[in-house]
Every structure is written in C-alpha cells, then in structure tokens.
N, C-alpha and C positions, 0 to 999 in steps of 0.2 A: 536559525537552522542549525543542523548538527553536522559533526564530522562524519564523512562517509568514505568507505573503501569499496572497491568493486573487483570481483574475481570471475574468471572463466574456469569452469570445472568440467572435466570429462564426466560422462554419464555414470560410470561406476563409482567415482568419488562422490558425486552428488547423491546417489542412492545410499551410499554409506552415511552421508550427512543426514539424509532423511530418516534413517533408522536410528541414529545415535546422537541426535541433536542435544539431548540433555547432558550427555557426557562431554561433547566437544566444546560447548559454550559455557562461559562462566555463569555463576549463579546470578539470580535477579536479572534475567533477560527475557525478551519476547522475540519469538521467531515467527515471521509472517511468510507463508508460502502462497504464491500465486501459481497455481498448478496448471501445467500444460494439459488442457483437456480438449484441444481442438477449438472449433468455433463455438465458444461459450465462455462462461465465467465459473471459477471455483477458487476459493481461498480458505486456508486453514491458519489459525492463529493459536500459537502454543506459548504459554508462559512457563518459565522454569519452576514456578511454584505449583504447576500441575493443572492450571485452567486451560480449557480448549474451547475455542469458538470456531464456527464454520459459517462462511457466507457463500451461498450458492453451491451447486454441485455439478454444473456443466451438462453436456448433452449425451454422455456415454456412461451408462450404469457400471459396466465392467471396469472401465478405466478409473472412475472415481473411487470405487471400492478397492481397487488395487493401490491407488495412491494412499488411501487411508491405512491400508495394511502396511505399506512401506514406511509410513510415518509412525507406525506402531501405536496408532490411536486406540485407546481402550474405552474412552468415554467422550462425550461432547456435552459441555455445559450450556452452550447457547448455539442454536441453529437458526440461521436466517435465510429465508428465500426472498430475494429482493423483489421478484415479481414472478408471474406464473408461466412465462414462456419456457418451453422444454429445454432450451440451451442453458437454462439456469437451474432447473429443478429435476432433471432426469436422475433417477436413482434415489431421490429423497425418501421414498417409501421404504426402500431397503436400508438406508442409513438410519432412519427412525427406528425400524424394527431391530437393528443390530445394536445401536448405541444408546437408545432410549434417552435422548437429550433432556436435560433438566428444564429447558424452555425452548419454545419455537416462536418465531415471529415472521409475519409477512404483511403485505399492505392491506389484506382483507378484501381484495378484489378477485373474484372467482373467475374460473375459466372452464371451458367445456371439455378440455383435452383429458384423455385417460391418465396421462402423466400427473396432471393436477389432482384429479379425483382420487388416484391411488395415494398421493401424498396426504390429502385431507383425511382419507379413510384410516391411514396409518396413525395420524395424530389422535384420532378418536379411539382407535383400537387399543393403543398403548397408553391412553390417558395422559398425553403430553400436555404440559401447561402451555397454553396458547396466549400470545399477545399480538394485538394489532399495532402497526407501526406509527402510533401517535408520538408526539415529541416526548421523550423521556430519556433518563440516563440509567444505564445498567453497569454495575460494578462487578468485575471478576478479579478479585485480588487487587493489585495495583493498576489493572487495566480498566479504563473507563470507556464505555461505548455510548456516545451521544447519538440518539436517533433524532435526526433533524425533522422539522415539522412536515407533515404531509402536505400534498398539493392543496392549496386553498386560494381560489376555488379549485375544485377537482378538475383535472384536465381530461377532456374526452377525446381529443385528437391523440392518436397513438396511445390509447389509455393505459395499457399495461406498462409500457415503457416509461411514460412520463410520471406515473404514480409509483415508481420503484421506491423501495426503502433506501434512504441515504443515511449512511453511518459514518461518524467520525470516531476513529479509535485514537485514544490518547493514553500514553504511557510515560509518566513523568513529563519530560520536555519534548517527547517525540509524538508525532501525529500522522495519521494516514486516513485519507478520505475515500470511502467506497461509494460509488455513484450509480450502481445498477446500470440500467439502460436509459436514464433520463435524457431528454432532448431539450432543445432551446427554451421551450415554454416553461419547463420546470426549473431549468438553470436560471432563467430570468427571475422567477419567483424567489429562489434561494438567494440570489444577489440582493434582492430588496428586503427580505425578512430575516435572513440568517447570515448576512455578510460578515458580521463580527465573529462568526463561528466556522467560517469556511477555510481560513488559512491553514495549510497543512504541509508537512515535509514531503509527503508522498500522495499522489492521487492515482486511483484506479480510474482510468479514462472512461467516461460514459460510452455505452453502446458500441464497444469494440473499436472505437475510433471513427465511428460513422460521420458522414458529412452533416448529419442532423444535430450533432452535439458539439460540446467543447467550444462554445462561442467565446470571443475575446474577453468580454467583461467577466464571465464566469472564471476563466482561467486566471485572469489577473487577480481576482479576489482570493482564489485558492492560493496563488503564488507558490506553487510547489517547486522543489528542486528536481524531483524525479517523477516521471509519468510511467505508469504500467498500462500496457495495452494487451488485453486478452483476446486473442483471435486465432483462427486456424490458418494453416498454410494454404495459399492459393484458394481462399474461400470465395464462394460465388457472389458475395456481396461487395467485394473489392475493399474490405476492411483491412487496415485503416485507410481512410481517405487521405489523399495527398495534401489537401488543404489543411486538414487537421494536423498532420505531421509538420507542415510548414509553420502553422500557428504556434505549435509547441516549441519548435526550434527557434523561432523568432524571439520567444520569451526566455531563451537560454535554458530550457528544461531538458534534462537527460531523459532519453526515451528507451524503455525496455519493452520487448514484445515477446509473448509466448510463442508466436509462430517462428521467430528467429532465435530467441534465447532459450526456448524450452521453459521448464519450471524455473521460477525466479524466487530466491530466498532473500528476505531482508531480516537481519538480526540486529537487535538494538538493546542497549542497556538503559535506554530512556534519555540519553544525552548524545551519544554517538551511534552511528549505524553503519553496517556494511552490507553490500549487495553481492550475492553470489548467483551465478547463472549456470544452467545446465550445459549450454553450448553457445557458441557465437560464430556468426558469419562475418564479423567485423574485425579488422586488425587495427582500428584506431586506438590511440593511447587511452589507458584507463584513467578515469577522472576520480579525484579524491577531494572531498569537501572538508574544510576545517573552519569551524566557527571560532574566531579568535576571541570572542567574548565569553565562550564557554570552555575553551580548550584548557586541559590540565598541563602541567609541566611535561608529562610523558607525551601528550599529544603534540606539543610544540617541538619536542626533540625529534619527531618524525621528519620534520622539514630539513632539507639539505642546508648545512651550514649552521644549524642551531645546536649548540651544546647546552649543558645544564646552566651555565652562567648566563647565557643569552636568554634562555627560557625563563630564568628568574627575573631578568630585566623586563621581559614581556609581561610577566605577572604583576610586577611592581608598577609598570607604566599603566596597565589596565586599572589597577586599584586606585592609583593617584588621580587618574583622569576620568573615573566613573565609566570605564569601558572605551572601546574603540568606536568612533563615529562613522568611519568608512574604511574599506579594506586597505587602501594604500597608506593609511595612517601608520600601519605597522612599520613602515620604513623610517619612522621618526624614532624608533627604539634603538638605543645604543647597541651596535654590533650588527645591525641590519641595514642594507642599502639596496641600490638598484640591482646589483649583481644577484643577490639572493632572490629578490622579487622575480627577476627574469628566469632564473633557474627553476623556481617553483612552478612557474607557468609551463616551462618546457617539460617538467616531470608530470604535468597534468593536474596539479593542485588548483583548487578553486578556493579563494579566501573570501569568507563571508562574515558579516557582523550581526546577522539576525536570521 
C-alpha cells in the first residue's frame, strides 16, 4: 500500500482544484474524482498526460454536465456505464453527444427505460466504438484498466446490479477497484475466479453501501486501505447500511462518503496518494498512510523526529534486510524508539509494509 494524505477543503477551493488540476499537481500523476451526484455513481479519471476516462454519470443530467464543465473536460477517451440503472447513466446521451468518447463499454444487458434507450441511440448516432465488458485490458498511457470477468454463469437475481462492469484501475503501484452495484452473488464469483486480481488500495464500495453487498470474504480479498461510498444525503434506501459500515471499520478501512464529504479527489503519482474532500462533518484526526517499504527519503522526513540522517538509516536498514517484515520493525532502526512510534500514532500516521 502507498503513502496517503487527507485534506478537508472549502467548496471554493475545491472548485478551483477541479478547474486547475493540471497546474496544481506535478507531472506524471493521475487524479480520480468521485463526484457528488446525489444518490448515484459518477467518477472521472484524468491523467496529467491528457487521458480522460469516465465511469458512470449519476442520476442528474444537469449536475453531471456541470461537473464536467468545472473539470474543464474537453474530451473523453473511455466512457463506461457499469449497468443500465438510471442512477448510473442519466445524461449519458448528452455526454456522448458533446464529448464523442473514443470508446464506450457496458455489460451488454439492455433495459427498457428511456434513459437507456437514449444512451444506446447516441452511441449509434455518433458512431462510437462499442465494447461489451468481457475480460480485457485497456491501456490509456500509463493507466491500465482491467475489466474483470463477466458473471459466469450469468446472475438473474438482481440482474442489472449483479452483472455490472467491474474495473480495476492500475497506475504504477497504485490501484482502485470500481464495483458498480454488484451484490453478494457476483462478489462470491469474483472471490473464486479473480481473487488474485482484487487487491486494491482503494475500493468504490458496491451498490452505495447496501446491505446486499460488501460481504466479508470479498472485502478481505480486496484488502483496501480506503473505501469510497457514493450515495445521497438522507436517501430513501438507507444507504449506506450500518452493517456495511461496521464491517469496513472492523477491517480498519478508512471510509469516505459523498453524502458527507461531497466530491472526493484522490491524486496519485503511482506510489503515494493524497485524498482531498469537498467538506467534512467530522472533526476526527486526519489519517496519513506511509508504506515504509516504498517510502523515499523525503517521505520519511515527514515523520516527527526523523531528520535526513535517520531517514538514511531507514533506507540502509531496508536495503540490508530486504525490506521491513512488519510495521513495528521500524523501531529497530538506529535513532527510532518507542517515543517516536507513539508520537506518530498520536499525529494520525498509519505505518504499513504492503
């Protein structure tokens, strides 16, 4: 796992970031936006090299078009509809008409809604290259999108949800798993046939945190540090379910929610990542993750009590011992002891080795 920082930002500052991401962040980065679209899902992924991918569009056409305008999106390389429910594809026809994506993907399972029909008509009208979501890899610059295998056998219970497109985004050593609205049946299939490809730094929690998803075996296989839940304030479904939240907390996973935090931005250089949120109703201490098997000298110096000499001791110890085997092994390095360890915990640091 990678080094992580977290920030709370006023809405005006976040809007500034949305408009000027390429200026603010260093080169060779990827920015992932989990957009606050109410009770639905929408995410935009932007690389500093100019590639843009979008996964779902939420339930409100005007809102999603405004988000894309604020992000200064001029084109979309890859557009994915995880499934045909309106809370994931509203406004897709307008997005297709305006941005003419180079490629479009969905599960290939049709729906009778006008929202779905308009989307399909737009794909045909603008001659958009269409892919069904069979297992495949899509490369956009240094970003790799792995489309996990479709449900096999096909799941007919809660058909649209369970047959959602599941995508793993990988960028260097960083990974993020998108799960659409899959439920336990599909989760169990993925654990059996794709378990080696599930582990990710970040997970977009299935089905808005519903009680029908995020079973223990699945969450343990993904083994994320951070969970994103996309849902609307005071929604009529009661999302996210309290049992889902408890399960995530029991596994030590940091939880971010669009109903509480607004739009959530994850920025990564492929080794470390930071999380910025539009708003927060929480006053708890910020949590920062540092992977001591990947950290640079500059990363180590962020820790209280670590100067350049001790940071070099850490790098030397790591080299001579083929890495740290467990977090508290860091206390064996010259210049580090119990006091430093306790102070780091007080400051909100989480020390990890993988």
